[in-house]
N, C-alpha and C positions, 0 to 999 in steps of 0.2 A: 806080452805083459804091457808094453806101452799102449797097444790098441785097446786092451781091456781098461786101462787107466783113463784113456780118452773117452770111452763110452760111458764109464761111471761118472766122470766129471761132467759130461754133457747132460746126463740124466739128473744129477744133483743140481746143476745150474738151472735146468728147466723147471724143476720143482720149486727152487728158490724164487724163480721169476714168477711162477704162478702165485706164490704167497705174497710177493711184493705187489703184484697187480691188484690183489684184493684190498690192499691198504693204500693204493694210489689215490691222489686227490683228483678232483674233477677236471676234465679237459673241456675248455671252451672253444668253440669253432668261431673264427673271425669271419663275418659275412663278407663275401667277395663276389661281385656280380660281373660276368657269369662265374659260377662256382667251378674252380679248376681242379685238376689232379696235380697236386704240388709234388715236385721232384727234389728240389734243392733249396737251401736257405743260405743267406749270407748277411751278416751284420757289418756294414761298412764302417770306415773310419769316422764318419760324421754321426753315426748312430742309427741310420736308417736300416730297415729290414728289407732285404730283397728276396723275392720268391720266384724261382723258376718253375714253370708249370706247362701244361699241355696247350695253353693259349698264348704263350710268350713269356714275358718277364714283367714283374710288377714291383714297384717300390711302395712300402707301407711305412707310414710315419706314426702309427698309433691311432689315427682317426680316419685316414682315407688312403685308397690305393691309387697309384698312377700306373696305368698299364701301357706298356711299350710294345710295338711290333715294327717289323720292317717288311715292306712289300717285296723285297728280294728274297725272302725266306722261302725255301722249298719244303720246310716243315715248321709248324708253329711251336712245337715243343722245345723248350730250352732248359738246359741243365748245366751242372758243373760251374756254379757261380764262384768267382774269385775277384779280388781287387788288386790292382797294381799300385805302384808308388805314386802315380799321377792321379789316383782316385777314380780311374776308369774301372767299370765292372765288366768282367769277361764271362762269356758263356758260349755254349754251342747248341745246335739243334740236332735232332736225330736224322736230319738229311745230310749231315757232314759239314755244315758251314760253321765258321767261328765268327762271333760278333763281340762288339764291345759297346758299352753305354757311356756316352759323353754328352753333357748338357741335356740330359733326359732325352737323348736321341739314340736309337739303336743303329749302329753302323756295322757293315760287313767288312771283315778282314780279307781283303782281296788277295793278299800274298799267299794265303793258304788255298791250294788248288783242290777244292772239295769235289770238283767234277772228275778228278783223277783218283779219288778214294773209293773204296768199296764198303765203307761203314762210317759211323760217326766217330769223332776223335775223343780221346780222354786227355784232360789237360791238367797242368800244374804250373803255378807261378813260383819261380825260385829266383830271388834277387830281382834283377832287372830283366829277367827272361821269362817268356811264356813258352813252355815246352808242351807239344801235343804229339799224340801218336799219329802214324801215317803208314800207308802201304809201302812208302819208300824207306821208312825207318823212323826218324824223329824230325819234327818240324820245330825250329827254334826261332823265336821272334823277340828282338830286343825292344822292350816297351819304351825305352828312352830315345834310341836312335832311329826306331822304326825300320830297322834292317832285319831281313828274314833269311833263313838258310835251312836247307834240308841236309840231314846226316843219314848216310846209308846204313841200313841194317838188313841182313838177309831176310826176305819174306815180310819185312816190315814189323811194326809193333802193334799190339792190341790194347794194352793197358799199362799204367805206370803209377808210381808213387814217389814221395820225397822223404828221404831220411837225411837230416842235417842239410848239407848243401849238395847232396848227391841225388840224382834222379835214377831210380831203378825201373827198368822196362821189362815187360814180359812180351816176348816176340811171338809171331804167328807160327814159328817153328818150335815153340815150347822151350825156348832158351831165354837166358837172363842176360841183360846188358846194363851197363852203368854209364851215365853221362854226367860230366861235371864241367861247369863253364870254363872255357879256355883250354879244354883238354879233349883228346879224341875219345870216341866211344870205346869202352872196353867190355869184353865178355866176362861174365861171372860164372863161378863154379857152383854146383849144387848137387846134393844127393837126394833131393826131394822128388818123389814120383807123383805126378798129377795126371788126371785123366786127359785125354787128347782134346776135349772140347769142354767149353763152359767155365773155364777158370779165368777169373778176372781179378786183377790187383785193384784194391780200393785206394783212391788217391788221398788217403789220410794216413797219418802215422802217430804213434804215441811214444814219445821219447825215441828209443832206437827200435821200436817194434812196428812192423807194418803188417797188413792183412790181405789175404787172398781168399776169395769165395769160389766154390764149385757147386753150382746149383743142380748139376745133374745128379750129384750124390748128396746134396744138402750139407756140405762141409764148409767150415771156414777155418783158416789156418793163421796162426800167429807166427811171423817170420822175423828174423834179424839178419843183418849184414855183418859178417865177421871175416876180415882178411880176404876181401874180394870173393866171398862165398856166401850164398844164401843158405841160412840154417833154419830148420824147423824148430819152433819153440813149443807149439802145441797144435793138435788137430781136434776140431770139435764138430760133432755131427748133430744136425737138427732134423726133425721130421717135417719141416715145412720149407717153403721157398724163402730164400734170403734176398731181401730187396737191396740193402746196402749196409755198410758199416760206417759210423761217424764217430767223431771224437768231440767231447764237450767237457770243458773244465777238468781235464785229466782223467776222464772216464771214457772208455770205448763202449759205444752202443751198437748192438746188433739189431737190425730192423727186419722183421719177417712179415708175412702176410697178416698174421693175427695178433702179434704182440712184439714189443721192443723191450730189450733188457740190457743192462750193463754186464760186461764180461765178468765182473766180480759178484754178480747176483744180488746186489744191494738195492737196485732200483729198477722199475719197469713201468711200462705203459701198455695197456691191453686194448685190443679191439679197434685200433685206429689205422692200421696198415701204413705205418710211417716209412718215409724214405730218408729223412734227415731230422736232426734235433740239435738245438743250441740254446744256451742260457745267456741272458743279458746281465748287465752289471747290477740290476735290481733283484736278480734271482728269478725273474720270470723265465719260464721254459717254453720255447717256441718250437713247433713241430710242423713239418710238411707231411701231409697225409695224402696218399693216393686215393683215399675214400672221401675226405671232407675238405681238402685244401689246407689252408693255414689254420693251425690250432695253437692254443696256448694254455699253460697252467700258470696262473698268476701267483706270485709269491705274496699272498695276502692272508689275513686271518680267515679261516674257513668257518662258516656257520654249520654247526652240527645239531642234528635233531635229537632232542632229549626224549628218551623212551621211558615211560613209566606205566606199570601195570595198573596203577590206581586210576588212570584216566580212561574214561570210556571212549572208544574210537569215534563216537558221534558227538562227544563233548569237547568244547574248546574254551580257551580262556577269553573272558569278556573284559576283565579289569586286572590291573597289577598295582600293588602298593608295596614300597620298600620301607622296612622298619626294623631297627635293631639287627642289622646284618642278615635280614631274612626278606624274602619276597613272598607276599601274600597274593595268591591267585584266586580271583573270583571267576567262577565258571558259568557257562550258559545254563547248566543244570541247577544253579543255585547253591553249589557247594563251594566251600572256601578251603584252600590248601595253604600249607606253609612249606617253603623251600629255602634251604640255606646254601645251596650251590654245591654241596658235597654228598650229603645223604639223600635218601629217597624222599619223595613227597610225604608230608604228614597231614592227614585230614584234620580239619578244625571244626567245621560246623556246616549245616545246611539251612538255608532259609526255607520257609514253607513253599511247597511246590507251586501254589497259585501265585507266589510273588515273582516267579520267573528268574531271570538271570541276575547275577550280582553285577551292577553297572558301575558302582563307585565305592571306594573304601577310604575312610578318613580316620586318622588316629587321634584319640583324645589323651594319650599318655597312660602309663601304668597298665598297659594291656587292654585298654578300653578302645573299642572301635565303633564307628557309625558305618553301617553297611546299607547302601542304597541299592535296592533291587528294582527290577522293571516296574513293579507295583509295590510301593511301600518303602518305609525306612525302618531299620532295625538297629538296636543298641546291643552290643556284645561286651560283657564284662569278663575279661579273660581270667580274673582272679576267682570269680565264682562260676565261670563257665556257663553263664546264663545268657540267653538271647531273648530280648523283649522288643516288641514292635512299638515304634513311635508313631502316634496317630498323625497321618498327613495324607491328603487326598490327591496331591499332584506328584508328577514324576520329578525326582531329584536329579539335578545335573552337576551340582558342585556343593562342597561343604567347607566352611571356614569357622574357626573358633576364635573369639576375641573378648577379653575382659569378662570371662565367665558366661558368655552367651554364645550360642551356636546359631550360625546364619546358614540358611539353606537357599541355594539358587535353584529355582524350579521352572517348569514350563509356563508358569503363570505369575512370575514375579519373584520377590525375595521375602522370606519369612525368617523369624528368629525366635528362640525360646531360651530361658535360663538353663544353664548346664545342670543346675541342681534338680531340675524336673526329671532328669534321667534317673535320679536316685530316690525320688519320693514317689513311689508307686501308689501311695495311699491318697494322693491328691489328684485332682483333674489336671490334665496336661494343658498348659496355656500357651497359645501361639500369639505372636504379634506380627503385624504386616509392616514391612519396610516400604515396599513398593508393589502395587498390584494394579495393572491395567490390562492383564492378559498377555503382556509381552514376554517372550521367551528369554530367560537369562541363562547364558552358557557357563559363566565362570565368575567368581568373586574373590577378592583379596582385600585385606586391611592394611592401611598405613596410618599409624597414629589413630585419630578418631575419625578418619575418612574411610569410606567403603568404596572400592573401585569395582564396578559391575559391568560385565560384558553382556549386552543384549544383542538381539538380531538387528536392531536399528542403530547400533553404535555403542560406544563406551561412555560411562557416566561416572561422576563423582557424587557420592551421597554423604552429606555432612549435616547432622542435626536437622533431618527432614528437609534439607535444602538439596534439591536434585538438579544437577547441572551437567550438560554434555562435556565430555573431555575431547578437545579438538587438537589436531596437529596441523599447523599451517592453515588454520581456518577450515579444515575439512574433518568430517567425522572419522572415527577410528573403528574399523570393522575388524574384530579380533576373534581368535579361536580360544585363547587361554590367557589368564592373568594370574601372576603369582608374586608373593612377597619373598624376595631372595636377599638376605643380608640387609634388610631395612629398605630395600629399593623395590619399587613396583616394576616388574618386567611383564610386558604385554606382547604376546605373539599375535601377529596380524596377518590378514589376507592381502598381500601385495605391498605392504609398507614395511616389511622386515620386522625388526624388534624395536619397540619403544620402551625407554627406561624413564620412569618418573622418580625424580630425586629432588628433595627440597623445593617442590612446586614447579620444577622445570623438566620439560620433556626433551630427551635427546634420542636420536635415531641411529640404529645400526642397520645397514642394508648390504647389498652385494658389494658396494664400494668399500665397505669396511671389512669385507671378508666373508659375509654370510654366503652359504651355498645357494640360497634362494631367498627371495623377498616374501615368499609365502611360507609361514611357519605354522605347522599343524598343532604342536603341543609343546609344553615345557615340563621336564622332569628334573627333580632336584633331590639329592640324597647325600648326606655326609659332606656337605660343602662342594659337591660336584653338580653342576647344572648342565642339562643337555637340551639342545634345540632339536625338535623332531620335525623332519620334512617328509614329503611324500615318498621319497626313495632313499633317504640317507639321514644321518644324524651328526651333530656337531656339538662340541663342548664350548660353553660360555665361561669366560674367566670369572674369578671371584668378585672382581670389582664391577662386573657387568659393563665393561667398557669396550671389549673386543671378544673375538672368538679365536679358538685355536686355528692355526693355518692349514688345517686339513679337515676333511669331512669323510666319514665312513659310509660306504654304500651298504645296502641291505643284502647284497650278494645273492641276487636271484630269489629272494624271499617275496612271495606274493601274498596278497590278502592280509596285510598287517592290521592287527587289532590294538595291541598294547605294547608298551616298552618299559623296561626296568633295567637299572644299573646296580650291580652288586659285585664287590670284590674284583674290580677290574674286568668284569664280564658284562656283556649286554644280553638281555633276554628279550626276545621278540616273539610275540604270540601271533599265530596265523590260524586259518581254518584247518590246517593240516597238522598242527602241533606247535611245540615251543622250540625255538632255535636259540642256541647259545653261541656267542662270538667273543673270543678273547680279544681285548682291546690292546693293541700295540701300535705305536706310532709308525707311520711308513718309514721305510729305510731312508737313510740320508740321500738326498738328491745328488745324482751324479751330474757333473757339469754338462749342460746342454747348450746348444746354440740354435738360433733361428736362421734359416737360409732363404735367400731369394732365388727361387727356381727359374722364374721366367719374367721377362719384362716386355709388355706390349706397348707400342707407341702408336696412337691413333688406330688401335685395333689390329696392328700387325707386329710381327717380331721386330725387336729393336736391332736394326742393322746400322744405326748411326753412331754406335758407341755411346760415350758419355757426353758428347756435345751434340745437342739437338737443335734443329732449326726452330725459328720463332713460331711456326705453325704446328710443330710437333709437341704440343703442350697438353695432350690427353694421354696420360700414362696409367697403365694397370700393372701392379706388382702382384705376382703369385708367389706365396710364401709357404713354408712348411717348417715343422719342428719335430724331430724324432722324440716322441713323448709317449711312453708305454705305461699308462697308469690306469688301474681299474677304478681309482677313486674319483677322478674328474677328467673332463675333456679340456682340450686346448681352446683358449680364447686369445685374440690378438689385440694389441694396442699399437697404434701407429701415429706418425706425425711427420710433417715437413719441418725440420728443426729451425731453419732460418727463413721461413715464410712469415708473412705478417701475422697469421694465426698459427702459432707453433704449438698449440695445446694438444695433448694426447687425445686421439679419437679411439673409441672402442668399437671393435668389430662385432658383428652379430655372431650368435652361436653357429659354429660350422663354417663361418666365412674365412676363406683363405686367399681371396683376391681383393685387392684394395685399389680404388680408382682415385687418381689425382687429376683434376680437370682445370682448364683455363688458367694455367700458370703464366705469369708475366715473365718476360726475359730476365734471367738472373741465375745465380749459382745456388743450388739447393742440395740438401741432404735428406733422403728418405730414411726413416728409422722405424723399425718394427720389432716388437718384443712379444714373447709368448707368456701368457698367464694361465693359471688354472681357473676353475669356476669361482674360486674365492678371490680372484683378481690378484693372487700372489704371483709374482714374477718367477718363472721357472726356467728361463733361458737367458743367455746373453743376447743382446740385440743384434740384429742385422742392419747394416747401414749401406746405402748406395748413394754415392755423390754423382750428381749430374749437373749439366749446365744447359740452359735454354738460351741459345744465342739470339740477340736482337736482330731485327731485319737489317739487310745490308746497309741501308741508309742510316741506321742508328748505331752501327758498330764503330768502335774506336778507330779502326784502321781507316774506315771511310771518313770519319770526322777529321782525323789527322790529315788524310789526303785532301779533303775538302778545304780544311784550314790552309794547307800548303798551297792549294790551287787559288783560293781567295787571296791569300797573302801574296802569292806570286803574281796574280792578276793585278792586285792593288799596287804591288811594287813596279810591275811593268807599266801600269797606267801612270803612276807617279814619275817613273823614269822617263816615259814617253813625254809626259807633260813638261818635266824639267829639261828634257832634251830639246823639245821644241822651243821652250822658253829660253834655254841657253843659246839655241841657234838664233832665235829672234834677238836676244840680247847681243849676241855676237854681231849679227847683222846691224843692229842699231849702233853698237859700239864702233863697228867698222864705218858706218855712216857718220857717226859722231867724229871719229878720227879724221874722216875725209873733210867734214865740215870744219873741224878744228884746224886741220891743215890749211883749208881754204881761208878760214878766218885769219890764221896766222900769216898766210901769204898776203891777204888783202891788207892786214894790219901793217905788215912789213913794207908793202909797196906804198901804202898811204903815208906811213911814217918816213920812208926813205925818199919817195918821189914827190908826192903831193905836199907832205909836210915841209920838205926841204924847199920846194918851190914857193910855198906860202911864206916861209921864213925869209926867203930871198926877196920876194915882192914886198913883204912887210918892212924889211930893212931898207929897200930902195925908197919906199914911200916915206919912211921916217927921215931918210937922208934928204929927199926932195923937199919935205916939209920944212926941214931945218934950213935949207938954202933959200927958200922963198921968203919974201918979205911978208909982213903981217897984213896980208890982204885976204880977200875972199877966196882966192885960189888956194892959199895956205890952209884955210879952214876946210876947204873941200878935200884937200890931200889928207888933212888930219882925220876927217871922217872915214876916208878910205883906209887910213892906218888903223883906226879903231875897229872898223869892220873886219879888217884882216886879222887883228888881234883876237877879236871875238870868234872869228871863224877858226883860227888856229887853236883857241881854247877848246871849242866844240870838237874839233878834229882830234885833239888829244883824248877827249872823253870817248869818242868813237873808237880810237885805237885801243884805249884801255879796255873797253867792253869787248872788242874783237879778239884781244890777245888771250889765248887759252891758258897761258901760264897764270893768269889772274883768277881762274875759276875756283876760288876757295873762299871760305868765310873770312879768314884772317885778312886777306888782301882787300876784301870788300870793306871791312870795318875800318882798317887803317886809311883806305882811300877816302871813305866818308869823312873821317876826322880831319884829314888833310885838306880836303876840298871845302869843308865847312869853315875851317880857319882862314883859308884864302878868301872865301866869300865875305867874311866879316872883318877882313884884315883892315880895311880903310873905313869901316863903318863906326858911327858913334855908339852903336849897340854893343853892350858887353856880352860876348858869347862865352857860355860855360858848357864844358863838355864832360859828361860822365861816361867813362870808357870801362869795359870789363877788366877787372883787376886780375882775375884768374886766367889760366891758359885758355886760349880760344880753341875750341875743338876743331879737329881737322875734318871739315865738311866741304864737299864739292858743291859749288853753286854755278850753274851754267851762266854763260855770258849774257844771255837774254834776261835771265832773272836778276843778275847783278845790275844790269842796266835799268830794269824796272825799279829796283829798290833805290838805286842811286838817284834816278830822276824824280821818284816820288818824294824822297827825303829832301832833295835839292829844291823841289817845288815848295815844300813846306818852309824851308829855311828862307827861300827867296821871298815868299809872301810875308814872312815875319820881318825880313830886312826892308822890303819895299813898302808895305802897307800898314804895319802895326804901329809905327811911331813909338816903339817900345824902347826902354832903356837897357833891358837885359833880355837875353834869350838863352834858354838852356836846351842843349842837345843831350839826351840820355839814351845810351845804348846798353841793353842788357840781354843776356842769353838765359832764357827760362826753359830748361829741359830741351825739347826739340823745337822750340820756338825762339824767334828773334824779335825782341820788343824794342822799338825805337820811338821815343817821345820827343816832340818839339814844343816847348812851353815858352811864351813871352808874356810880358806884362803890359802889352799895348792896349790900343783902344778896343780891340775885339771886333767881332762881327757875328751875324746870325747865319750860320751855314745852311740852314734848311730853306731859307728864302731863295726863290728862284733868281731874284735880281742879283743876289750875292754869289750865285754859283757860276764861277768863271770857268774858262777852259782848263785852267790849271787844276782846280779842284776836281773837275770831271776826269781829267787825265790821271790824277792821283787815284781816284776810286777805280778807274778802269785797270790801271796797272796792278793795284792791290788785289782786285778780284781775279785777274789772270793768274796770280800766284796763290789763289785760294786763301788769301789772308784777310784780315779784318782792319778797317779804318774807322776810327772814332774821332770826332771833332766836337768839342764843346767850348763855349766862351762865356765865362762868368766874371770872376775877378781876374782871371788869366785866360788866355787862349791856349788850348791844348789840342795838339794833333798827335794821335797815338796810332802807331802801326804795330800789328801782331802778325808776323809772317812765319809760316811753317818752314823749317829748315830741310824737310824731306819732300820729295815730289808727291803730290796727290793726284791720282788719275781719276777721271770721271768714270 
């Protein structure tokens, strides 16, 4: 009974699959050179699609493949793709080797001894462990610690699967085992009988169910694990070879040579020889095919071909016009049909056979139509069901009605006629020419009293017979169509996008504002909805004509497009093979995407310097990618260097994924790149890479600091050396000075003690002798001797004063000058007045030689005043002015002319010499009074 049930269920399932296949949507093959046999699929945590195939492994991001191989492979075919927690992609080849992908490089797992195996492994990742079958039993590799270990199983294992956190293994001895991390391998019980060969556990499970296939008999089994026992849930027999079983979004898929189907019979794919299938977050279904490689069923509106028995197989639509929730179809046969989107086509009329195809349809309201044929123009009154020809000799390209007049764009200019002429058949038809010089007019539209006309030579504004070109940025506008939409003139151009004329001002919509292309072939408008028609897609313009919707619909493999119409949220596209209908639904909400930097080249080589580059490593190339699987548009990139002098966004070309940054100066930079669709709408989070280009060694801060320290140290050393030498010299000079001062002191003491005492004794004896002698000539001579000894004693006291080092200061000098001046003028009739510093005298050292020069110079001036001036008063002024000593001797005597040579005595010359030796100044003038002024620096000045 169970076997009969299994056979019946299998037959029912196969029939259901056949029915589902007939209703399946189209499968697109993704071009991949060279075209591989695809075995396995994986969508990683970043969103990339990985394909294992007979030529290796490839990563697909929606626009390009990156193919990886390893020269150490003994078989190119790779399968069993899976991802660990570190983001590494694992796989194996049919030669028994295990590989992992890291940084887009394929690496061999050397811990797995493939040379000791007799077949290729089956693998599972469970938690942090990679578990693989082996002739030894089980191979377990910890993806975190990189530690590997073999677990023994009799005769080894051939296949495995995962249920929860347990690994179920099928051994080569046709026995079942269970492995759980941290526990020993245990043997499982089972009552399931399987053939001795060809039974393989599939490495997928659905909830608590796992699967086993036996291709010798064409069976697949649903199994469960219950109380350490493998239980049979169901057995299913097929009449064809079973490739694999996969699980996708809670559905188990069985893949055979000629079709794939879900185990519940609700979905199927026929004729692709699939080995794996998975769906992404947008609902796109990806398939690995042993026949075609990577395939996809996009979750997008499908264009369906409308079948109608009214259409002749050789007839096709030449024009479409939407009116009153209906679409009018003008055929190449000259027939006109009406279609409302639900019922079948309704025949309306036919133009004469010699008129050819219906090229254009214009509505005049109330069921009235103007129908432009290949030859001739016709007026149709729907109320009377009458068709009349309008006399015109040229081909009509466009029709527009304004203020009771009908304007016709033709191959030879523009004409118009009153609308009432169409109703007055008893009068001759009168035409008026707006513009005629043989120029071909493509399209016309009115705005107010102005007519906008598109010619093959450009676009023009015609107002009251005034014909002027319409320019944009001083260039002609070459357009395909012009329409009045909501009071605005919308112009579809070749290469300039869409131009909108409003209130006399032109504004431009291009790819920068979201257009799918800058070349727009047509404009269609109905019931407030306006569509821009491109060569391969269409896009909706908003009501204000200020922007477009942020998505564009492709024509979904429809070739030979003739006309476009929009009705009841459906798009109708006519081709040479029929009419296709596409339901308009916005693309599914975008799932969060990210852009990644896959590779960085520095000066053409792999970046091995990290994020700190040398100053000559300033030629960088960034290779980027974004997992973006959309049939609507392709990826375009925008990139910039955020903190460079020019940090504006740069746009990459279509298909460009490598971006070069050259000749960067040393500094800190951030490269940023973001993905956009063809409408320049951002579709991913940006990728950023921070790097630093180091300056040359001689420009680096460390070098500058070191150089500064070296310069400062050198300067400090030189200054220290200079002051050390100066100090040594000063010490030597000071020591010499001390020796000199000691010698001066000794000489002063000896002169004072010995010579002075002797002179005093001799002077005393001469005075005593003089006093004893009578007043004779001898007494006078002794008196002279006494006077000479007194003068000599006086001069000796001066010498002793100058030699005594204790007197080497300014205060002693000044007091000495004052005392000596008073003594000099003590017995003189001249009144001496002395001006002396009232404030404290600064403590300044003055050498003995300098003191002597100052004293003798001042003494000479006082002596001259006392001896030669015949003055009544003499003034000695002593002042300290900063670092200068100013001494002035002024008398009211008879004066003299100091510049005359005859007046220049030895005394004056000595004064000048002494003052010059002290680097001082001597000024002498004699007018009402005689002035001798000394200005002497109080600090030494060296030449």
